[in-house]
ROLOGU-826751 format. One record per residue (C-alpha): x, y, z; chain; residue number from 1; residue in three letters. Coordinates in steps of 0.05 Angstrom, whole numbers, plus 5000, padded with zeros to 4 digits. Each point is the difference from the previous one (the first is absolute). Example, Ala and Ser with C-alpha at 12.3 -4.5 7.8 and 13.67 -1.06 7.14 Angstrom:
5246; 4910; 5156; A; 1; Ala
5027; 5069; 4987; A; 2; Ser
***
This chain:
5000; 5000; 5000; A; 1; Unk
5023; 5072; 4998; A; 2; Unk
5037; 5000; 5065; A; 3; Unk
4998; 5052; 5054; A; 4; Unk
5065; 5033; 5012; A; 5; Unk
5032; 5055; 5041; A; 6; Unk
5012; 5066; 4964; A; 7; Unk
5062; 5032; 5031; A; 8; Unk
5015; 5075; 4993; A; 9; Unk
5035; 5009; 4934; A; 10; Unk
5053; 5048; 4977; A; 11; Unk
4973; 5067; 4975; A; 12; Unk
4981; 5001; 4926; A; 13; Unk
4945; 5026; 4956; A; 14; Unk
4934; 4963; 4998; A; 15; Unk
4939; 5016; 4957; A; 16; Unk
4938; 5017; 5040; A; 17; Unk
4939; 4956; 4995; A; 18; Unk
5037; 4943; 4966; A; 19; Unk
4992; 4951; 5057; A; 20; Unk
4925; 5013; 5006; A; 21; Unk
4990; 4991; 4925; A; 22; Unk
5040; 4935; 5000; A; 23; Unk
4959; 4970; 5057; A; 24; Unk
4934; 5018; 4967; A; 25; Unk
5025; 4969; 4935; A; 26; Unk
5019; 4936; 5037; A; 27; Unk
4931; 4992; 5031; A; 28; Unk
4962; 5014; 4935; A; 29; Unk
5045; 4957; 4957; A; 30; Unk
4998; 4944; 5051; A; 31; Unk
4924; 4998; 5001; A; 32; Unk
4996; 4999; 4925; A; 33; Unk
5053; 4948; 4989; A; 34; Unk
4976; 4958; 5057; A; 35; Unk
4932; 4995; 4966; A; 36; Unk
5032; 4983; 4933; A; 37; Unk
5043; 4946; 5032; A; 38; Unk
4939; 4969; 5033; A; 39; Unk
4966; 4993; 4932; A; 40; Unk
5064; 4976; 4968; A; 41; Unk
5007; 4942; 5047; A; 42; Unk
4933; 4973; 4974; A; 43; Unk
5023; 5003; 4928; A; 44; Unk
5028; 4943; 4958; A; 45; Unk
5074; 4986; 4993; A; 46; Unk
5044; 5055; 4976; A; 47; Unk
5003; 5011; 4925; A; 48; Unk
5064; 5009; 4959; A; 49; Unk
5034; 4982; 4936; A; 50; Unk
5058; 4958; 4977; A; 51; Unk
5009; 4968; 5069; A; 52; Unk
5033; 4933; 5012; A; 53; Unk
4985; 4977; 5070; A; 54; Unk
5060; 4983; 5043; A; 55; Unk
4995; 4934; 5037; A; 56; Unk
4954; 5017; 5059; A; 57; Unk
4998; 4967; 5067; A; 58; Unk
4942; 4952; 5012; A; 59; Unk
4971; 5048; 5050; A; 60; Unk
5014; 5073; 5017; A; 61; Unk
5045; 5011; 5060; A; 62; Unk
4961; 4992; 5065; A; 63; Unk
5023; 5056; 5045; A; 64; Unk
4959; 4995; 5064; A; 65; Unk
4966; 5053; 5042; A; 66; Unk
4955; 5031; 4948; A; 67; Unk
5051; 4990; 4944; A; 68; Unk
5046; 5057; 5022; A; 69; Unk
5074; 4988; 4994; A; 70; Unk
5052; 4986; 4946; A; 71; Unk
5011; 4945; 4949; A; 72; Unk
5057; 4985; 4952; A; 73; Unk
4997; 4977; 4928; A; 74; Unk
5057; 4964; 4964; A; 75; Unk
5000; 5027; 4929; A; 76; Unk
5030; 4937; 4968; A; 77; Unk
4945; 4954; 5026; A; 78; Unk
4942; 5044; 5021; A; 79; Unk
5004; 4967; 5069; A; 80; Unk
4967; 5040; 5056; A; 81; Unk
5028; 4996; 5070; A; 82; Unk
4964; 5024; 5061; A; 83; Unk
5035; 5052; 5043; A; 84; Unk
4983; 5026; 5069; A; 85; Unk
4929; 5023; 5017; A; 86; Unk
4999; 5070; 5028; A; 87; Unk
4944; 5043; 5030; A; 88; Unk
5011; 5055; 4949; A; 89; Unk
5047; 5014; 4942; A; 90; Unk
5021; 5062; 4962; A; 91; Unk
5066; 5008; 4963; A; 92; Unk
5050; 4947; 4977; A; 93; Unk
5073; 5001; 4979; A; 94; Unk
5056; 4950; 4987; A; 95; Unk
5073; 5008; 5017; A; 96; Unk
5058; 4985; 5047; A; 97; Unk
4982; 4926; 5003; A; 98; Unk
4930; 5013; 5027; A; 99; Unk
4930; 5017; 4979; A; 100; Unk
4976; 5063; 5035; A; 101; Unk
4927; 5012; 5014; A; 102; Unk
4963; 5055; 5036; A; 103; Unk
4936; 4986; 5038; A; 104; Unk
4968; 5003; 5068; A; 105; Unk
4977; 4957; 5057; A; 106; Unk
4953; 5005; 5060; A; 107; Unk
5048; 5043; 5040; A; 108; Unk
5036; 5041; 4946; A; 109; Unk
4975; 5035; 4938; A; 110; Unk
5066; 5002; 4964; A; 111; Unk
5046; 4939; 5001; A; 112; Unk
5059; 4983; 4954; A; 113; Unk
5008; 4924; 4990; A; 114; Unk
5063; 4967; 4974; A; 115; Unk
4981; 4933; 4968; A; 116; Unk
5047; 4944; 4979; A; 117; Unk
4994; 4987; 4925; A; 118; Unk
5019; 4927; 5010; A; 119; Unk
4956; 4981; 5059; A; 120; Unk
4946; 5054; 4992; A; 121; Unk
5002; 5012; 5075; A; 122; Unk
5002; 5067; 5035; A; 123; Unk
5071; 5009; 5025; A; 124; Unk
4995; 5069; 5032; A; 125; Unk
4950; 5055; 5017; A; 126; Unk
5012; 5074; 5009; A; 127; Unk
4948; 5048; 5028; A; 128; Unk
4990; 5071; 4975; A; 129; Unk
4962; 5059; 5030; A; 130; Unk
4925; 5006; 4985; A; 131; Unk
4949; 5053; 4985; A; 132; Unk
4943; 5010; 4950; A; 133; Unk
5039; 5015; 4937; A; 134; Unk
4995; 4962; 4934; A; 135; Unk
5063; 4977; 4963; A; 136; Unk
4983; 4972; 4931; A; 137; Unk
5068; 4965; 4991; A; 138; Unk
5044; 4995; 5061; A; 139; Unk
5059; 4953; 4990; A; 140; Unk
5065; 4999; 4959; A; 141; Unk
5064; 4961; 5007; A; 142; Unk
5069; 5025; 4980; A; 143; Unk
5068; 5023; 5023; A; 144; Unk
5002; 4946; 5054; A; 145; Unk
4936; 5021; 5034; A; 146; Unk
4924; 4996; 4999; A; 147; Unk
4965; 5067; 4995; A; 148; Unk
4930; 5009; 5026; A; 149; Unk
4955; 5061; 4990; A; 150; Unk
4957; 5021; 5059; A; 151; Unk
4959; 5062; 4988; A; 152; Unk
5049; 5055; 4983; A; 153; Unk
5060; 4960; 5025; A; 154; Unk
5047; 4947; 4973; A; 155; Unk
5030; 4949; 5048; A; 156; Unk
5064; 4961; 4986; A; 157; Unk
5007; 4929; 5025; A; 158; Unk
5070; 4969; 4993; A; 159; Unk
4990; 4925; 5010; A; 160; Unk
5071; 4987; 5024; A; 161; Unk
4992; 5051; 5055; A; 162; Unk
4926; 4993; 5017; A; 163; Unk
4970; 4952; 5050; A; 164; Unk
4936; 4962; 4984; A; 165; Unk
4941; 5028; 5039; A; 166; Unk
5033; 5068; 5008; A; 167; Unk
4960; 5064; 4997; A; 168; Unk
5026; 5048; 4948; A; 169; Unk
4990; 5071; 5025; A; 170; Unk
5049; 5047; 4966; A; 171; Unk
4984; 5023; 4929; A; 172; Unk
5057; 5001; 4950; A; 173; Unk
4969; 5055; 4957; A; 174; Unk
4936; 5041; 4999; A; 175; Unk
4957; 5039; 4951; A; 176; Unk
4978; 5071; 5015; A; 177; Unk
4942; 5010; 5048; A; 178; Unk
4935; 4979; 4965; A; 179; Unk
5035; 4953; 4953; A; 180; Unk
4978; 4928; 4990; A; 181; Unk
5046; 4947; 4969; A; 182; Unk
4970; 4963; 4942; A; 183; Unk
5059; 4955; 4984; A; 184; Unk
5074; 4989; 5015; A; 185; Unk
5057; 4975; 4957; A; 186; Unk
5075; 4992; 5005; A; 187; Unk
5055; 5004; 4949; A; 188; Unk
5075; 5010; 5004; A; 189; Unk
5010; 5054; 5052; A; 190; Unk
4928; 5025; 5000; A; 191; Unk
4937; 4989; 5041; A; 192; Unk
4939; 5025; 4961; A; 193; Unk
4932; 5016; 5031; A; 194; Unk
4938; 5028; 4965; A; 195; Unk
4955; 5051; 5034; A; 196; Unk
4928; 4986; 4979; A; 197; Unk
4973; 5065; 5028; A; 198; Unk
5048; 5048; 4966; A; 199; Unk
5019; 4965; 4936; A; 200; Unk
5074; 4997; 5016; A; 201; Unk
5056; 4949; 5004; A; 202; Unk
5052; 5006; 5055; A; 203; Unk
5070; 4970; 4993; A; 204; Unk
5039; 4986; 5063; A; 205; Unk
5072; 4975; 5008; A; 206; Unk
4997; 4927; 5022; A; 207; Unk
5061; 5009; 5044; A; 208; Unk
4977; 5060; 5041; A; 209; Unk
4927; 5016; 4985; A; 210; Unk
5020; 5068; 4974; A; 211; Unk
4949; 5031; 4951; A; 212; Unk
5036; 5004; 4933; A; 213; Unk
4944; 5021; 4953; A; 214; Unk
4926; 5017; 4994; A; 215; Unk
4970; 4986; 4931; A; 216; Unk
4929; 5023; 4982; A; 217; Unk
4962; 4952; 4955; A; 218; Unk
4929; 5028; 5001; A; 219; Unk
4939; 5003; 5044; A; 220; Unk
5011; 4932; 5032; A; 221; Unk
5058; 4951; 5004; A; 222; Unk
4985; 4927; 5016; A; 223; Unk
5029; 4934; 4977; A; 224; Unk
5073; 4998; 4982; A; 225; Unk
5050; 4954; 4967; A; 226; Unk
5075; 5002; 4987; A; 227; Unk
5027; 4973; 4934; A; 228; Unk
4996; 5007; 4924; A; 229; Unk
5045; 5061; 5002; A; 230; Unk
4972; 5039; 5059; A; 231; Unk
4952; 5007; 5058; A; 232; Unk
4927; 4996; 4977; A; 233; Unk
4944; 5034; 5039; A; 234; Unk
4925; 4995; 4989; A; 235; Unk
4956; 5063; 5002; A; 236; Unk
4930; 4972; 5007; A; 237; Unk
4963; 5066; 4991; A; 238; Unk
5034; 5015; 4933; A; 239; Unk
5001; 4927; 4976; A; 240; Unk
5075; 5005; 4989; A; 241; Unk
5064; 4966; 5020; A; 242; Unk
5062; 5044; 5003; A; 243; Unk
5072; 4977; 4993; A; 244; Unk
5052; 5033; 5045; A; 245; Unk
5072; 5000; 4977; A; 246; Unk
5038; 4980; 5063; A; 247; Unk
5063; 5035; 4974; A; 248; Unk
4971; 5070; 5004; A; 249; Unk
4936; 4988; 5041; A; 250; Unk
4954; 5027; 4945; A; 251; Unk
4940; 4974; 4963; A; 252; Unk
5023; 4986; 4929; A; 253; Unk
4938; 4967; 4970; A; 254; Unk
4926; 4991; 5015; A; 255; Unk
4955; 4944; 4975; A; 256; Unk
4925; 5007; 4997; A; 257; Unk
4962; 4938; 5022; A; 258; Unk
4929; 4983; 4976; A; 259; Unk
4974; 4986; 5070; A; 260; Unk
5022; 5018; 5071; A; 261; Unk
5070; 4972; 5013; A; 262; Unk
5000; 4963; 5066; A; 263; Unk
5056; 4948; 4999; A; 264; Unk
5063; 5004; 4959; A; 265; Unk
5063; 4958; 4986; A; 266; Unk
5062; 5013; 4960; A; 267; Unk
5053; 4953; 4972; A; 268; Unk
5046; 4993; 4940; A; 269; Unk
4937; 4986; 4958; A; 270; Unk
4970; 5068; 5016; A; 271; Unk
4946; 5031; 5043; A; 272; Unk
4937; 4961; 5021; A; 273; Unk
4937; 5032; 5029; A; 274; Unk
4933; 4975; 5025; A; 275; Unk
4949; 5055; 4991; A; 276; Unk
4931; 4975; 5020; A; 277; Unk
4978; 4985; 4928; A; 278; Unk
5012; 4925; 5001; A; 279; Unk
5064; 5010; 4960; A; 280; Unk
5074; 5002; 5015; A; 281; Unk
5031; 5060; 4964; A; 282; Unk
5073; 4997; 4981; A; 283; Unk
5051; 5048; 4971; A; 284; Unk
5052; 4955; 4968; A; 285; Unk
5073; 5014; 5016; A; 286; Unk
5032; 5045; 4949; A; 287; Unk
4932; 5022; 4972; A; 288; Unk
4979; 5058; 5045; A; 289; Unk
4944; 5022; 4954; A; 290; Unk
4968; 4932; 4990; A; 291; Unk
4943; 4976; 5044; A; 292; Unk
4977; 4927; 4998; A; 293; Unk
4939; 4972; 5036; A; 294; Unk
4995; 4927; 5020; A; 295; Unk
4927; 4983; 5011; A; 296; Unk
4989; 4956; 5060; A; 297; Unk
4934; 5017; 5033; A; 298; Unk
4979; 4997; 5073; A; 299; Unk
5026; 5047; 5054; A; 300; Unk
5075; 5005; 4990; A; 301; Unk
5042; 5024; 5059; A; 302; Unk
5071; 4978; 5017; A; 303; Unk
5050; 4994; 4944; A; 304; Unk
5073; 4976; 5000; A; 305; Unk
5050; 4993; 4943; A; 306; Unk
5065; 4962; 4992; A; 307; Unk
5039; 4985; 4937; A; 308; Unk
4950; 4987; 4944; A; 309; Unk
4943; 4980; 5046; A; 310; Unk
4946; 5042; 5034; A; 311; Unk
4953; 4976; 5054; A; 312; Unk
4934; 5033; 5017; A; 313; Unk
4947; 4985; 5053; A; 314; Unk
4926; 5000; 4986; A; 315; Unk
4969; 5015; 5067; A; 316; Unk
4928; 4987; 4979; A; 317; Unk
5011; 4930; 4972; A; 318; Unk
5057; 4973; 5044; A; 319; Unk
5047; 4991; 4941; A; 320; Unk
5073; 5015; 4986; A; 321; Unk
5016; 5013; 4926; A; 322; Unk
5066; 4991; 4964; A; 323; Unk
5015; 5047; 4942; A; 324; Unk
5055; 4991; 4948; A; 325; Unk
5033; 5069; 4998; A; 326; Unk
5026; 4992; 4929; A; 327; Unk
4935; 4975; 4968; A; 328; Unk
4955; 5042; 5045; A; 329; Unk
4952; 4943; 5013; A; 330; Unk
4976; 4955; 5056; A; 331; Unk
5036; 4933; 5001; A; 332; Unk
4976; 4971; 5066; A; 333; Unk
4951; 5006; 5057; A; 334; Unk
4998; 4968; 5069; A; 335; Unk
4944; 5003; 5053; A; 336; Unk
5034; 5022; 5064; A; 337; Unk
4945; 5014; 5051; A; 338; Unk
4954; 5053; 5028; A; 339; Unk
5014; 5070; 4973; A; 340; Unk
5073; 5001; 4980; A; 341; Unk
5028; 5070; 5007; A; 342; Unk
5074; 5017; 5006; A; 343; Unk
5052; 4961; 4959; A; 344; Unk
5075; 4991; 5008; A; 345; Unk
5046; 4959; 4956; A; 346; Unk
5071; 4973; 4994; A; 347; Unk
5029; 4952; 4949; A; 348; Unk
4973; 4938; 5033; A; 349; Unk
4935; 5019; 5035; A; 350; Unk
4940; 5046; 4995; A; 351; Unk
4971; 5022; 5067; A; 352; Unk
4928; 5023; 5006; A; 353; Unk
4967; 5033; 5060; A; 354; Unk
4927; 4979; 5008; A; 355; Unk
4950; 5047; 5032; A; 356; Unk
4953; 4941; 5013; A; 357; Unk
4925; 5007; 5007; A; 358; Unk
4976; 5070; 5018; A; 359; Unk
5004; 5011; 5074; A; 360; Unk
4926; 5017; 5005; A; 361; Unk
4985; 4929; 4975; A; 362; Unk
5043; 4965; 5052; A; 363; Unk
4990; 5045; 5061; A; 364; Unk
4968; 4965; 5059; A; 365; Unk
4927; 5016; 5011; A; 366; Unk
5016; 5028; 5069; A; 367; Unk
5052; 5048; 4973; A; 368; Unk
4990; 5072; 5017; A; 369; Unk
4973; 5050; 4950; A; 370; Unk
5066; 5038; 5001; A; 371; Unk
5040; 4937; 4984; A; 372; Unk
4954; 4981; 4942; A; 373; Unk
5003; 5071; 4973; A; 374; Unk
5076; 5002; 5003; A; 375; Unk
5004; 4933; 4965; A; 376; Unk
4953; 5022; 4944; A; 377; Unk
5038; 5065; 4989; A; 378; Unk
5065; 4962; 4998; A; 379; Unk
4972; 4954; 4947; A; 380; Unk
4973; 5056; 4957; A; 381; Unk
5064; 5040; 5005; A; 382; Unk
5041; 4942; 4975; A; 383; Unk
4953; 4986; 4943; A; 384; Unk
5005; 5072; 4975; A; 385; Unk
5075; 4992; 4992; A; 386; Unk
5022; 5040; 5061; A; 387; Unk
4999; 4943; 5050; A; 388; Unk
***
């Protein structure tokens, strides 16, 4: 769910008035609309498409317990699905440093970072972050020997070799200006990048010190982000665009207009890949900055990950993970993975998929309080609208 995090006082900087209020209203309205669409979509027939050759699927979808919320892995060469740990809630996912990293929550904490073994699929460590009512659409990145977790306007750094499992992480590594809200975080060589959804800016911090190195305006909003294919890519949902920042001079050097609303993006040597709420995956092939190709999939596409010549995309409405050939721009496989797949991470051997499970309002105990049910419903709707 969108976890509740502690907003610490930030360093002085400019912030546009009214942005936070506009963003929160947009979240609520979009969530209600998309939640209704998703409910209808789950009653529809199997997802349509063209030119697809099904990958060898498992006999049954992975059976993550506890309402279907947790993580599963898919082996690309065989299509085998392996059950991972069941968790009360899940949000972001990232792979690196010999572990799978997942953000979520439990009964006592709204924001927990889990380190999961990729070989045993067991939780090896937990780290607890501060909590308050602030939404972070994408909140986890791995790079430069650390896991980076967004919490409201703050980014926290967890160094596995120095951290102790079960430790509470209290000190923010870097912060946005007062009123800012992090939409996504990413790491490249020497730089920690954070988008500010309320002010349409990208902040670059030094990964060694947390020093603010650059502030780059990209438009009205700044949400999902990806590093690769020649730069740092940032989605502007209000303008239906994705901007590329040149990391050498911290400037936007190109802007791509997307047919729908860009919500999740990935970048690799094959190019830029975007899910935009239209049932398609939009790509800008590498070396062809003015060419836009749409791969029609259908359903409610959310998380996307790319590696080499392969792209993986989750269909939240139909519980399916699709495999796209990046050279031919077509679907070449599909695997049923479980209830409402959302975030996707990938390495050369494994695809990891975070499952939201059945909506919380459907699995809440009858005796649950009205406030608990309301919080669960809002969490579900927020994630469906692409802001988690």
